[in-house]
C-alpha angles and dihedrals in degrees: 000000000000120000111249115245120263116236114223106208120181116180118209172132091215131172120258124274092042118194131194119193121204122222116249089254093054130087126201118223106163119210096169136348123200130181138172117225121201109208096174090118096038116124094205141007113296140199113232102220130192114203123186119201132189119243089262093055102260117142108245099177143346118206123195126178119240094252136041123240114244117241110269093024131109124220137189107212127193120202115197165328089223 
């Protein structure tokens, strides 16, 4: 029987950019990533980006939604499925 996936849940608010580092014994196999972006202090529209890096710092993927978020607005963005 397969092991059920572990949900990584990090409650915020957190500074941007936010990073999460896996332990050496962990592996990351994303199924879905969701984040809420608070643009209440933004001076202009912004693109909420999700970047995934390897453990040696190489960019593996950068995911950007199809529309920007207007300044002053808040958005919950879902990246995936992968």
